[in-house]
C-alpha positions, 0 to 999 in steps of 0.5 A: 888716611888723611893727606896731611904730612906724617911726622915721625917721632923718636919711637919706631912705628909711632907718628902724628899728624897735625889736626885742625884748630880746636878753640884756642888750641892750635895744631893738636897732634893726632897719634897713629901707630904702625905694626904688622899682623898676619903678614900685613901692615896695620895703621891705627889711630890711638888718640889726640894729644890734649883730648886723650892725653896721648904722648909718643911714649904712650903710643909706643906702649900701645904698639908694643902691647898690640904686637904682643897680644897678636903673638899670644892670640889675645882678644882686645876688649872695650874699656871700663864703663863710665859707671865703673870710672865714677866709682873711683872718682875718675869721671871728673878727671877725664871724660872719654870720647866715643871710640870706634871698634878698632881704637885704643884708649891710653888706659886700655890693655889690649889682649885682656878679657872684659872683666880683666880690662875693667879690673885693670881700669879700676886699679889704675884709677884708684892708683891715680886717685891716691897719687892726686890725694898725695899731691894735695897733701904735699902741696898743703904741707909745702905752705906750712912755715913757708917764708913770705917771699917764697909764697908766690913761687910756691903757688905757681908751682902748685898751679902747674902740678895740679893742672898737669895731674888733672889735665887742665890747660890753665889756672889763673889767680887774681887778687882785688886791688885795695879799692876793689875796683879792679882785679890784678893777675898775680899768678898763672900757669898755662900749657905751652900749647895755649896761645891765649894769655891771661889778662893782666887785670880786669877793670870795673865793668860788667864782667867784674861786677858780675864776678864780684857779686858771686864772690861776695856771696862766697859762691863758686861757679863752674861750667862744662861748656860756656855755650850752655850758660844762661842768658844772665851770664853773658859777661862770663860767656863773652870772656870765655869765648874771647879766651877760648875757654870751654870749661872752667871752675872758679873759687873765691879766695877768702880770709875771714870775711874779706874776699881776696880774689879768685882762682880759676881752673880751665880747660881749652877746647875740651868739655869737662864734667866737674865731679863732686869729688874733684870740686871738693879737692880743688876747693881745699887747694883754693883754701890753702892758697887763700891762707898763704896769701893772707899770711903773706899780706900780714907778714908784709904789713908787719914788716913794713910797720917795723920798718916804719917804726924804726925809721920813725924812732931813728928820726925822733932820736936824730931830731932830739939829738940835733935840737939838744946840740943846737941848744948847747952850741947856740945858747949855753954860752949866752945869758941875759946880760944887764943891770938896767931897770928895764931888763930887770923887769923882764927877768922878774916876769920870767920868774913869775911865769916860768913855773906855770904852763901859761902861754907866753907872748914875747914882743919886741923889736928885731934883735932884742933877744926874744929867743933868749927870753923864750929859752929862759922861760923854758929852762926855768920851767918843769919842762926843762929836761926836754929840749925846746922846739923852735919854729920860725913861722916866717922862714918857711913858705905857707905851703910847708908851714902846716906840714912842719907844725903838724906833720904829714902822712906818706903820700899826703902831697907830692914829695911826701915819700914818708911819714913825718911827725910835726913840731908839735908832736916833737914838743909833747911834754916840752915847750914849742917856740913859735918865732915871728908868729905874726907871719903865720898864714891866716888859714893856719891860725884856726888850726893853731887856735885849736891846739891852744884850746884843746891840744888836738890836731891831725897830720896832713893826709890823716883823719886820726886826731892826736893830742899833745901837751906842749907849752906855747911860747910865741914871739913877734916884732909886729904890732898884733893889735894893728894886725887884728884891726886890719884882719890879718890876725884872728882876734880869738887867737890873739887873746889866746896868745896874749895870756902873759905878754913880755915886752923886751926893751930895745937897746936904746932904752938900756944904754947903761947895759951897753958896757956889760954887753960889750964886755960879754961879747969880747970875752966870747970872741976872745975864746974863739979867736984866741985874742986878748983884749985888755982895754976899750976906750971910754970915748968908744963906750960913751959913743956907743951908748948914745947910738940909737941901735936900730938893730939892737943887741944883734947889731952891737954883737956884730959890731964887736965881732967885726972890731975883734977881727980887725984889731991887732993889739990889746986895745979894742977899736970899734968903728963907730956907726953913723949917728947923724941920721938916727935909724928910727927916723929912716924909712927904707925903700921897697927895693932896700927891704927886698934886698935885705930880705933876700940877703938874709935868706941866702945867708940862712940857706948857705948861698943855695938858690934852688932845691928843698933847702934853697933860698927860692923855696924859703922865699916862696918864689921860682929860682929863676925869678929870684935870680932875676931879682938879685941881678936887678938889686945888685946882689951877688952870690959871694962865698960869704953866703956859703 
């Protein structure tokens, strides 16, 4: 007997001794039984824990049978031959070791004749085969109509059941990453005694290349002992050696012509012969797993698509409602006011072009009402049932204008956490107003030209070409001809935009419209402020008509609003602007221009400096840089910006 320490079990007369390490299996138990025969004590070795599938319960049964056979005087005989086992498909399930004359196997029944022993062995093997067939049937049925979120759990459960039924030590299921450059472990099961874990993933290397070549050809591969593999299988041999795998059977997982990954069935420290019937059963199980994984991917893709569609639908509805509300709130109360020849010429041009789909270029100084003219063109056109989409080309940093105009796919750039449609898509069937078109970056002008010519573009991060039918109405306060000469604006784009130009006259050329405009603004603010104004002094109106109005109608409107706020009676007193230095002959310093531009940005952003909707993002500068510049220019964050 070995000198190693005996460890008793819960069954009397049954103990085990820890054996030496075999492969990656450590401390495999070797079971012994103790009983009395003819007045003397017998100690007998009955089998190994892994190699023979021996357990304390089986050893106990063998001991009981030995005692009973001794009392009845029966003779022990040899177990069934390999040929007999092959007839019922057991050879691929377990391979018996050569035993001594006094050793027992778990399937042997001591005390039977050779014929009786062989018959019992065949009956037991047939029973085990039927049980395994039933297991396969149950596993296959278990995946029918299984919810996608339960498939992973069911696969791992099935791996465990198959391994335990066939005496495998482990099974691993790996899937290819989308780029096919690595394999990722998705499901695995190992016997508790196995200390070598499955690798989390295989990255592109000799082993993965070898494996992919085999799997692409839809070929399984197997080996009973990795040391017997040919020289060209060195990557497989090395992996098997590192993990302690002695025998393995690997199947590709396929969905149509697509290779999803692989599944392996492995034996550690024990040589296993792979019988044809066992291989076919395992192939069937692998096909069941393949179909389940493919269905799971399809269900997940469909669910993600539905989520994306719903998000897109909600976003479209939200943007549409926002745009409609914006138009109602901002423009329903506004009309083109005036009776001067200059404004009547503009109105005549609007009626001429509105019924067509021609591109309109509206030019004029800041504050002359170019956006109001654009809305008039749209509202008189056949596209009036759809909201006009507005984009201010100078209000966004160059890096964001392209995404705002043409949209982007999820992951197209840092921060693109979801797909977003662009303004051109939103304006399909309607009109799009491109304000301050002269500020459009040169690199985007070519893409805009293509939309003008062909109505086609691609979202950022996508190669799919989209086609839209959107009427373009552009506006600018810049001299585009001069910009073309200076190389800041494309010549071909200028001629495409300048199909039907409309020039909005400045207020100084519409002096006769000043009284009408004042009356319109007084009526508007009276309703908002709850004040009643009956009189506006003629001297005030005459003075306002002689003013040069560098800010045009916007300046007049702001002046009337301020006067309405401070007026306490029924007579409107307007504080006249300084007229001694006409604004048309004044030139502001660069600091003054910077200061005005920063204040405008702060007003637009509600006083917010940083963040996605902050003034720093709008101006394309670092928030700290903006704070430093504001301090130098004497700009303070007041509540009026909020």
